[in-house]
C-alpha positions, 0 to 999 in steps of 0.5 A: 895318188892311186889309192884315191883313184881306185876308191874313185873308180869302185864310186863310179861303178857302185852309181852306174850299177845303181841305176834305177829303171821306170818301173814297167809291169810284169806282162802276162799273156791273155787268157784264151776265150773260151767260146762255148762260156763266153756265148750265151746259153741258147733260150729254153722252149719254155722261155719262147713266146705263145705262138711267136717265135723270132718276137724276143719275148717269153711267155712271160711277157705276153701273160702279163700285159693280158692280165694287165691290158684286161684288167682295162676293161674291167675297170671301166666296167666298175666304175658305171657299176660304182656310178649306178649302184653307189653315187646316184643312190646316195645322191637321190637317196632312194632306191626307187628314183636310182633304178631308172639309172641302173637300167640305163647303164645296162644298156651298154654293159649289159647288151650280148655284145658288150657284157660278154666283152666289157665283163666276162671275157676280161674276167676269164683273163685276167684270172686265167693270166693269173693263174698261168703265170704261177705254174709258169713262175713255178717251173721255172723255180724248180729247172732253177733251184733244182727242186724235185716237182714231185715230192711234193705239190706246194714246192716251188710256188713263189710268193703269194702277195698280198693284192695276188690273195685279195684277188683269189677271194676276190675272184670267189666274191665275185662269181656269187655275186653274178651268180645270186643277181645274173645267172639265177635270174637267167636261169630260172626266169629266163631273164633278168629284167626284174632284177634290182636294187630293188632285189638287193635291197629285199635280200639284206631284209630276208637274210641279213646277216649273209647279205651283209657277209657277201657285200661287205667281203666282196667291196673289201676284197674288190676295191683294195685289189683293183687299188692295189693293182693299179699301183701295180702298174704305175710302178707305185706299189713296188716301193710301199711296204713296213720294213726294209727288203735291204738294208746299208746298215746307215741307220739314217739312209735306212730309217728314212728309205724306210720312212716313204716305204711306209708312207707309200704304205698308209698311202695305197691302203687310204686310197683303198680305204674311201674306196669301200667307204665311197661303194659302201657309203650308196651301197650299204647305207642306201640301198641296203636299207631300202625295204623289203619288195610286197606284192607280186614281185616280193614273191618273185625276189624269194622263191630266187633266194630259195634256190641259193645252196645255203639261204 
């Protein structure tokens, strides 16, 4: 009996000693916050808005909006110019029958007030803000990655997109177009009253190779830049491309994303090609084949073209 009671006591002690407790996490003291590290950095002077400190926007914000809103105004002029230099000649099928419509349109965009507001100033603002954005982003890249800006002029520049490259090419072609059709007559004759569609047609007869190359570059680069630019403003060009920028590793998902990107790319390029075809149908199909201008007006045109370097 005593042996048995001893065993029972030991068994009872063993049960008490093996009672399980509910698990609880080991609490460790939280680290004290580092106030200097947790506070956001103060804005640097270069990121403060131009002359508008306190508005909370950077210089990039305002330059981007200047570039965007200036394109709205130039698009209005381009629409009028498309109608008078392509659509109307395409319908009228004649250069003389289309001249009156061009003269009417000039009363809208070629007055002393409307010409600088609709054409000159928007073009200068658009080009200037684009160049300023590239310079600003290069400065940010140099500070961010620690590049030595004195080592080479080419370091730190952001990647040039198709819109930027076509924009610079279009700007060069546009300067040449304005010089031949607007600046040169003003410098030589004092006005451009005698300059119209017949002047352009005369140039295609006298200087066919240069004229075809110049207008092909103007239409191709101009339509491509404007269509891609509007696709960017609407957020449609961000998802366009031939290859994926980031892959998930899932074949079906990557394949569907790649097809979507290529469809967007094809759609934007199709719209740009359509704009080129429409503008060229009247501009190159009708006006370029309008023929030579005879008489004193033709001699006036020849004298203007003779003053162009390389003609």
